[in-house]
C-alpha positions as CSV (number, residue, x, y, z in Angstrom):
1,M,117.0,61.5,92.7
2,N,118.9,59.1,94.9
3,S,120.8,60.3,98.0
4,N,124.2,59.4,96.7
5,L,123.7,61.4,93.5
6,Q,122.4,64.4,95.5
7,A,125.4,64.2,97.9
8,A,127.8,64.0,94.9
9,I,126.2,67.1,93.3
10,Q,126.3,69.0,96.6
11,R,130.0,68.1,97.1
12,Q,130.9,69.3,93.6
13,R,128.9,72.5,94.0
14,G,130.8,73.1,97.3
15,I,134.2,72.6,95.7
16,L,133.3,74.8,92.8
17,Q,131.8,77.5,95.1
18,G,134.9,77.6,97.3
19,W,137.2,77.9,94.3
20,L,135.1,80.5,92.5
21,A,134.3,82.8,95.4
22,S,138.0,83.6,95.9
23,S,138.9,83.9,92.2
24,L,135.9,86.1,91.3
25,S,136.4,88.3,94.4
26,I,139.9,89.1,93.3
27,L,138.8,89.7,89.7
28,A,135.9,91.9,90.9
29,E,138.5,94.1,92.7
30,G,140.3,94.6,89.4
31,C,137.0,95.5,87.8
32,R,136.3,98.1,90.4
33,D,139.7,99.7,89.7
34,C,139.0,100.2,86.0
35,W,135.2,100.9,86.3
36,P,133.4,101.6,83.9
37,D,135.9,101.6,81.0
38,R,134.7,98.8,78.7
39,E,138.1,98.3,77.0
40,K,139.9,98.0,80.3
41,L,137.2,95.7,81.7
42,E,137.4,93.4,78.7
43,A,141.2,93.3,78.9
44,L,141.0,92.4,82.6
45,L,138.4,89.6,81.9
46,T,140.6,88.3,79.1
47,Q,143.4,87.9,81.6
48,G,141.0,86.5,84.2
49,M,140.1,83.6,81.8
50,L,143.7,82.3,82.5
51,E,142.8,81.9,86.2
52,L,139.5,80.2,85.5
53,P,140.4,77.2,83.3
54,Y,136.9,75.8,83.1
55,C,135.1,79.1,82.5
56,K,133.1,79.4,79.3
57,Y,132.3,83.2,79.5
58,L,133.1,86.2,81.7
59,Y,131.2,89.4,81.6
60,V,130.4,92.5,83.6
61,L,127.0,94.0,84.3
62,D,126.0,97.4,85.7
63,A,123.9,97.8,88.8
64,Q,120.7,97.2,86.8
65,A,122.2,94.0,85.3
66,K,122.7,95.5,81.8
67,Q,125.9,94.1,80.2
68,L,128.8,96.6,80.1
69,T,131.2,94.3,78.3
70,A,131.1,91.7,75.5
71,N,131.2,88.1,76.7
72,V,134.8,87.2,77.0
73,S,135.5,83.6,75.9
74,R,138.5,81.5,75.2
75,V,138.3,82.4,71.5
76,G,138.0,86.2,72.1
77,L,135.3,88.8,72.6
78,L,131.7,88.1,71.7
79,P,130.4,91.7,71.2
80,E,126.9,90.8,70.3
81,H,126.2,90.4,74.1
82,F,127.2,94.0,74.9
83,A,124.2,95.9,76.4
84,R,122.2,92.7,77.0
85,D,119.7,93.0,79.8
86,R,120.1,90.1,82.1
87,S,118.0,91.4,85.0
88,E,115.2,88.8,84.5
89,R,117.6,85.8,84.4
90,P,117.0,83.4,87.3
91,Y,120.8,83.1,88.1
92,L,120.9,86.8,89.0
93,A,118.1,86.7,91.6
94,Q,120.3,86.2,94.6
95,A,122.8,88.8,93.4
96,L,120.1,91.4,92.8
97,A,118.8,90.7,96.3
98,G,122.2,91.7,97.7
99,V,124.1,88.4,98.1
100,P,127.8,89.1,97.6
101,F,128.5,85.8,95.7
102,S,126.1,83.3,94.3
103,L,126.3,80.1,92.3
104,S,123.2,79.2,90.4
105,E,121.5,75.9,90.2
106,A,122.1,74.1,86.9
107,Y,120.0,75.4,84.0
108,I,119.9,75.2,80.2
109,S,121.4,78.4,78.7
110,R,119.1,80.5,76.6
111,N,121.5,81.1,73.7
112,A,123.7,78.0,73.6
113,H,121.1,75.5,74.9
114,R,123.8,73.8,77.1
115,P,123.7,72.7,80.8
116,T,125.2,75.7,82.6
117,L,126.1,77.1,86.0
118,S,126.5,80.8,86.5
119,A,128.5,82.4,89.3
120,I,127.8,86.1,90.1
121,Q,130.1,88.3,92.2
122,R,129.1,91.8,93.3
123,I,131.4,94.6,92.3
124,E,131.5,97.3,95.0
125,G,133.1,100.7,95.0
126,E,133.9,103.0,97.9
127,H,132.1,102.3,101.1
128,G,130.4,99.2,99.7
129,V,128.4,101.1,97.0
130,L,127.2,98.7,94.3
131,L,128.7,99.3,90.9
132,G,127.6,96.1,89.2
133,Y,128.3,92.4,88.9
134,L,130.9,90.1,87.5
135,G,129.4,87.0,85.8
136,A,131.1,83.7,85.0
137,D,129.3,80.9,83.1
138,F,130.4,77.3,83.1
139,D,129.3,74.5,80.7
140,L,128.5,71.6,83.0
141,R,129.9,69.1,80.5
142,E,133.3,70.8,80.7
143,L,133.7,70.8,84.5
144,P,136.0,68.2,85.9
145,A,134.5,65.4,88.0
146,T,135.3,65.7,91.7
């Protein structure tokens, strides 16, 4: 890959990471406040979609990376993803290792077969105890050029 393209990709990742880290951190605080009530979490994520205009899906996982909510999309809830075990997915590796916020490398999504980036934010309770994770998926084709 040529150096100009690599630089452009890194620049876009940096912009996206800066924007997402703040937004997801705020949303994770809301998740903590209604933990582990599925209905309240899904309502919060539905509102969170308004703050993340390019987000494809939002979801919450427990500390073992099992999905506590449906996938929340722009068209509503996708309940078939509830209880999905995401622990083996590569985009979760950094989060499971303790990184507070991570942005994956681009990958092809397992279900939709689309080029995707996933952002993962830890959700912590009192005294930094891990409750779970907030996930946000982005279709690369829908992200704005920077």
